N, C-alpha and C positions, 0 to 999 in steps of 0.2 A: 440567465442562470446567475445565482449568487454563490460565491465562495466566502465562507466565514469560519471563524474559530468554533470548534465544537464545544457544546455544553453538556453537562450531565444528562439533561432531559433529552438529548439526542441519541442516547444509548440504544433505544429500540429501533430507531431509523437506521442507525449504523449497522446494527445486528441484521436487519432485513437485507440491506445491501450486501453484507458479508456473506450470509447464508445463500442468498440468491446468486451471488457472484460465484461461489464455489459450485453451486448446482449447474450453472451454465458454462463454467470454464473447465471443470475437471471430470465430466463424465468420460469413462473409458480410461481415465488416469487413476482415479480412486474408485472404489466399489460403489455401485448404485445404492447398496445398503447403507454405507457410511454417509453418503450424500442425503439419503432419505431420512436418516436419523439425526441430522443436524437440526437443532431446534432454535427458533427465534428466542425463546425464553432463556435458554442456556447462554446464548451469545449476547443477549441483552445484559445479563448479569456480568458476563466477561467484559464487555465494553464499558459498562458502568464502573467496574473496578479500575479499568485503565483511565477513564475520564476523571475519576475522583482522586487520582494520584498526580504527581508531577512527572509522570513517566513519559516524557517526550511532548510532542506537539501534535494536535489533532485538528483537522479542518474538514468541513463538509461542503458539498455542493448541493444546492437546492434548486428545484425547478420553480416555475412561476407560481405554482400553488403552495410553495413552502415545503414540499416533500423532499426528503433527503434522497438523492439519486447517485451519490458518490461520496467517498471520503478518502482521506490520506492520514497516516500516522507515521511519524518519524521522530528522530531525536538522536541521542548518543548511541553509538554502535554497542551492541550487547556483549561482544566477546573479547574486547580489549585489543582490537586490530591496531597495529602500530601506525598505519597510514590512514585508513578510513575511520575517522573519528565519529562520523555521522552515518546514520542508516535510515533508509526509507523502509520502515518495517512492514507496512501494508498500504495498498491502494486498490480500491475496488470501485467500479462504476457499473450501474445496472446496464445490462446488455442493450436495453432500449435507448440508452443515452450515450453509448460509446460512439466514437467518431465525431463528436461535437466540440472537441477541444478541452473537455473537462479534466482529463488526465494531465494535460499540459498546464492548465490553470492551477490545479491542486499541487502539482510538482513545483511550480514556480513559487507558490506561497511557502511551501516547506523549505525550499532552498534558500529563499530570502530570510526566513526565520533562523535557519542554521547559521547563515553568515552573520546575522545579527548577534548571535551568541558565541561567535568565534569559531565555528566549525566550518572548515573550508573543503573537506573531502568527504564523499559519501558513497556508500555501497548499498546495493539492493540485491536481495536474493529472490530468484524466481525459479519455479519448477521448470526443468529442461523441456518438458512436454507442453508447457503453457504457450499457447499461440501468441501471447502478447510480448514475447521477448524482444521483438523488433521495436516495440515502443521505446524501450530504454536506449537501444542503439540509435534510434532516430533523434534522441536527445543528447547524443554525444558520449554515451556511456561506453566503456570498453570492457570486454570480457576480462575478468580477473582470475577466477578459479572456480572449481566445482566443490561441492560439499554434499553430505547426506541430509535428507529431510525425512523424518519419520512421520508417517500418517497411515492410519487404517491398518496397522500391523505390517506395513511395508516400508522399505527404505527406498526413497526415490532420489533421483539426482537433482540437486539444486545448483543453479548457475549464479555466480556472483558477478554483477556488473558494477563498475565503479567510475566515479569522476574524481580525479585527484585534485581538481579545482572546480567547485560547483558553479563558479562564474561562467565556465564553458557551457554548462547546462542552461543557465539563464540567457546566454547569448543565443543558443540554439532555439530556445522558446521564443525569443524576440520580444 
């Protein structure tokens, strides 16, 4: 597997991982109709906008055939948090490629980049019903607080996990 910086031409591959990630992670959490109506085209445009700006840092994981099987997006925290200046905005890995260490590899690259630009503390928000919450805990993140997340006309509970020093995260990854 290769982890590299994302490019604009990766938008369609990132969109596929994103949509497929939602469809495999959130059934029973958001409506089947919402998940079915997520379109690769819409999210290709969404990710192309993000990749064409300087809005954070984006990395992809590719399989041996060069297909994008995971991605991470992070950068400055969006809401002006006084402690957590960095944020892991999104990380998704195709279900077929989970458990292979890609999440750890992607998170390492992002944490190293944040340190490089002077950001030492990071937060990530994850839906409380997401079975992957333990992933962040395994990397040394501590539960910080809850917040609302609006999707599909519903307000769901979001959990904030943070690292006050992302060097701890890098030590956990090894």
